[in-house]
N, C-alpha and C positions, 0 to 999 in steps of 0.2 A: 204649750202655753196654756195655763189654766182660764176659764174665763171669768171667774171671780178672784179678786183675791182679799180677803178676809185679814184685817189688823184688829190686833186685842192689845190695846194701849194700858198698861197697868201700873198703877202706884198704890201700893199697901192693901190690897183686894185680895188677901191670902184665903179667907175664909168662902167667897164667891168663885173664885176661880176654876174649878173643878166642874160647876154646874154652867159656868158660862161656856168653856172651851168643851166641854160634852155636848152641849145643845148646839154648838157649831158642827164638831163633828158628825153627828146624829141628823144633819140637813136630809132630806128627802133628794135636793138637788146637791150632786156630790162633785161638781166638776169647778173645784176651788183650790187653792194654796191658802196656809195659814201662816200668818207674820205673828211672832209672840214677841212683846218688847214690855220691857220694865222698868221704870224710870228712877232706877236705885231705893227701891223698897227698903224699909226698916223692919218688917214683917219677915214670913217667910214664902213671900210669893216666887222667890227665887228656886226655892224647892220644888213647890209647885207645877211651876212651869218648865223646868226642866226634865219632869218625869214625863212632859210630853216631847221634847225635843226629837224623838227619835221616830215619831210617828209618820206614816208617809205622806200625812197631809202637810205636816210642818216645815215650811221651805226656809224659815228664819226664828230663831230663839235670840234674842239681844238682850242683854242686861247691862245697863247703863251703870258706869262707876261713881258717876257724879248726876244728882238732879238736874235736869233739864231747866227747872223751873217755870214749864209752861205745858200743859197737855198738846196744847196745840202743836208745839215743836214734834210732839211725837206721834202725831199724825202724819205730818209730812215727813218726816223720817221712815216711817212705814209705808207711806204711799212710792217713797221714791225704791223702795226696794220691791214694790207689787209688779208685777207681770200683767194682769189680769186686765180684761176691756172694762170690766165691772169694778168698783171698791164698795168693801162693806166696811165702816169701822165699827166693831162691836166692842162698846165699852166693858169692861174687865168686870163689874157688878152687875150689869143686865144679865138676862139669857132672852133666846129667841125659842119660838113655836118650831116642831120641827119642819115645816111647811114655807116658812120666811124666805128662802132664797128662791126655791122652786115658783113662787107668786109674784116675788119681786120681778125676776128676770125674765118671765113669761110675760109681764105684762110692759116692762119697759122695750120688749123686743117688737111688742107690736107697734111703737111710736119711735121711730127714728129719731126726731129731733126732741126727746125727752132725755135730757144728760142728768137729771135728779129727780128721784121717786120716794116717796115713804109712807108707811103705812101707820096706822096706830100703835101705840104700846100702852099697855095695862100698867097703869100706877101700881107698886105693891109697897106698903106701908106696914111692918112689924107683921106681915103676913096677912094683912087686911088689904083690901081695895076701896082706897078713900074717893075715886072717882068711880061713877055708876056710868061706863061707855056703853052707849048704842049705836053700833054700828051697822050698817044697810049695805056694806060690801060694793058700793058703787066707786066709779073710777073716774076721777075729773083730771083734764089736762087743762093746764094754764101757759100761756106764754111768759116768759120769765118775767117780764116789765110789769104784767096784769099781776102776778103773784107779788111781786114788790110792793106794789100799791095797794092791792087788796089786803093783804095778809102782814108781810114783814115790816112794812111801814109802821105798824102800833107794837106788835110784840114778836118774840120767835115762836111761831104757832108749830114748828118742827122743834119741840120740846124735848127729844133724845136723840142724839146722832144715830144711836143703835138699831132705831127704826127706819134708817134710809141706806140706800144705794147710789150710787153717782158712777158716770162714766169717767175713767181716768184723762181720756184725752180731754173733756172739759176740763177740769181740775187741772191740767198743764199751762192753760191758756189763763188763767187769775194770776193776782197779784199776791202771792201768799204773805208777804211781810206786814200786809194790811190786820189780819187777824190773828196772826201769830204772835204778835207783842201784847195782845189782850190777856187778860187772865181768866176772865169770865164769860165774857158775850162771844168770844171769838166763833162760838159755832153759828151764831146768829149772823155774826159778818159775813162768814164762811158763806153761807147759805145765798145771802145780798149777792156776793163776787160771782158765785154760780149762775145765778139767776140772770147776769148781764148777758151770760154766753148761751142758755139755754131754756127748753120748756120744763115744767114740772108736772108731773104725776102725782095726784094723791090718790092713795088707797082706804077706801073707809074699812077697812079690815082689821082686827087686832092678830098682830103678828109677832110681837115682841112683848117683854115684861121689864118695866123700868123700874129698879129697887131704888126706894128714897129711904135714907138713913140718916143718922148724925152727921155721918163725916163724909156727906155730898158737901163738895166743896161750892156747887151751886146754890146749897140752903143756906149755908152760912153766910155765903155773900149777899144774899136776897136778903136776909134778915139785917144786914148792916147799911144796906143800901147801896152797895159798892156797884152791884148789876145796873141799877138805874143810871148809875153814872156813866157806864159804858155804853149801857143804851142810848144814851144822847149823842155820843159820839157817832153810833150808827145812824142814829136819825140824822146828823148832820149832813152825813156822807150820802143817804139816800135822796134828801131835797137838793143836793148839790147835781146828784146825777142826774136827777129826772125834775128839770127845770118845769113841767105842766102841774106838779103836784104845788096843791095852794095852801096858804096855811090855816084855812078853815077846815081844810080834809083832815088834821091832825091834831090840830092845836086845842081842842075839846079833850082827845082822848089822852094826850099826855098830861095836860093838866090834872085830870082825874085823878088818872092813875098816881100822881106825884100826892097830892094829898092822901090816896089812900095808903099808897107804901108807905107813906111818912107816920100815920094814926095806926098803921096795922103792926109796923114793927119797930117803931117807936127809934125813927131815925134820929141821930144824934144831931145837933144844931151844925156842928162841923163839918160833916157831911151833907146836910140841907144848902149848908153855905154855899160847898163846892157845886152841887147841882145847879144851884142859883147862877154861879159865877158861868157855868158852861152853858146856861140857856142865855144868858144876858151878852151883848144884846141883840143876837139874832132872831130869841124868841120871847120877844115884848109879849105877844098875845097869851101865849102859855103863863107865862109869868101874871099877868092881870087875870085870867081866870083861875090860877093858882090860887090867890088873893080872895078871890070871890069864893072858891068852891070851900075855902077855910072856914069863911062865916058859915057856910051852910053847916059844915061840921059842927061848929060851935054850939050852934042851934040845933043839933041832932037831926038835922034834914037830910034824909035819905037822898044820895044822888045815885042817880039809874045812869 
């Protein structure tokens, strides 16, 4: 039985597949199986994936004849085939540093209560790095509830699933339908559900590369404000789960983000009305703060 199951869910990323798959096969840690999935791509992804099907590391190569409609359904499909103790979902347009698995598995095995671990991913945009990351190679361990309150309550700090590894037995104990039906923020919801069952390890080291490009589903959705809409659903789930969280703990941040998102991406009135409806009546304080911050923006007063 392999220790790690690596899942590559692909849709129309043929130009990036070879770099992605080779970065997995060339890992310094070799105790893994590789599961290749394609969600009925319209480019030549099938040909690229099939060229690897006889590699001894590849346990499955599955090509859908019909698109599933959700990347998160593909995640679950791959995990259902997995045999490893650990799972790495390696997005098809990213690539990893050679020591990714070696470092992640080594750190997780030091902490039996950790079921989710993540490192840093270097942003890549048109062969440039828009973010200047300054890692310090430290390791932090959080209880699951602590990580939800301090990190996931506000945004998805685990910004790329390719930089995570999780224990398969923890995954089997969460409610998969909750995030599977989401189109954009299912990964964020996925981490919340895992954190309800396990501790989290954060490794401040760059071990992965996150490619940003125009075809990124998340990039397009963010610009349309749709990711913010699904984020409100996750906020509602968290505060219902953890009754100790007070409105003042999150209202300021969410109101400020709402104003900034609308200004930055020119979110339409239609989408903004949908956000308002999701906020009302549970989040009256966020709505009030939103109107106050709008006045700040009107007078060009910077919100910090």
